[in-house]
C-alpha positions as CSV (number, residue, x, y, z in Angstrom):
1,X,-47.9,19.1,-6.8
2,X,-48.0,19.0,-3.0
3,X,-47.6,22.0,-0.8
4,X,-44.1,21.0,0.4
5,X,-42.8,20.9,-3.2
6,X,-44.5,24.2,-4.0
7,X,-42.9,25.8,-0.9
8,X,-39.5,24.4,-1.8
9,X,-39.8,25.9,-5.4
10,X,-40.9,29.2,-4.0
11,X,-38.0,29.2,-1.5
12,X,-35.6,28.4,-4.3
13,X,-37.0,31.2,-6.5
14,X,-36.7,33.6,-3.6
15,X,-33.1,32.5,-3.0
16,X,-32.2,32.9,-6.6
17,X,-33.8,36.3,-6.7
18,X,-31.9,37.3,-3.5
19,X,-28.6,36.2,-5.1
20,X,-29.3,38.2,-8.2
21,X,-30.3,41.2,-6.1
22,X,-27.1,40.9,-4.1
23,X,-25.0,40.9,-7.3
24,X,-26.9,43.8,-8.7
25,X,-26.4,45.8,-5.5
26,X,-22.7,44.9,-5.3
27,X,-21.9,44.9,-9.0
28,X,-20.0,48.2,-9.0
29,X,-17.8,47.1,-6.1
30,X,-17.1,43.7,-7.7
31,X,-16.3,45.4,-11.0
32,X,-14.0,47.9,-9.4
33,X,-12.2,45.0,-7.5
34,X,-11.8,42.9,-10.7
35,X,-10.6,45.9,-12.7
36,X,-8.1,46.8,-9.9
37,X,-6.7,43.3,-9.9
38,X,-6.3,43.3,-13.7
39,X,-4.6,46.7,-13.5
40,X,-2.1,45.6,-10.9
41,X,-1.5,42.3,-12.7
42,X,-0.7,44.3,-15.9
43,X,1.5,46.7,-14.0
44,X,3.5,43.9,-12.3
45,X,3.8,42.1,-15.6
46,X,5.1,45.2,-17.3
47,X,7.7,45.8,-14.5
48,X,8.9,42.3,-14.8
49,X,9.3,42.7,-18.6
50,X,11.2,45.9,-18.1
51,X,13.5,44.2,-15.5
52,X,14.1,41.3,-17.9
53,X,14.9,43.8,-20.7
54,X,17.3,45.7,-18.5
55,X,19.1,42.4,-17.5
56,X,19.5,41.4,-21.1
57,X,20.8,44.8,-22.0
58,X,23.3,44.7,-19.2
59,X,24.5,41.3,-20.3
60,X,24.9,42.5,-23.8
61,X,26.7,45.7,-22.8
62,X,29.0,43.6,-20.6
63,X,29.8,41.2,-23.5
64,X,30.4,44.2,-25.8
65,X,32.8,45.8,-23.2
66,X,34.7,42.5,-22.8
67,X,35.0,42.2,-26.5
68,X,36.2,45.8,-26.8
69,X,38.8,45.2,-24.0
70,X,40.1,42.2,-25.9
71,X,40.3,44.2,-29.1
72,X,42.0,47.1,-27.3
73,X,44.6,44.7,-25.8
74,X,45.3,43.2,-29.2
75,X,45.8,46.7,-30.8
76,X,48.1,47.7,-28.0
77,X,50.1,44.5,-28.5
78,X,50.4,45.2,-32.2
79,X,51.6,48.7,-31.5
80,X,54.2,47.4,-29.1
81,X,55.4,44.9,-31.7
82,X,55.6,47.6,-34.3
83,X,57.6,49.9,-32.0
84,X,60.2,47.1,-31.3
């Protein structure tokens, strides 16, 4: 192996060691950042689910109210017919 190849391999080894050292030194910050992103993603997802549930409940309650109004009108009509 000639000296240029040897130097290149040593430089690559030093570069890899530097990258590993950088990750080791910044691991806590990277971990906190990733966990924070996961937390906010979960929180946003939960809020969207709650909003969707509220929308569905509102639609259901509206349909129940409309159904009740129709029934109420029918009962009032029947009472009017009986009173005539």
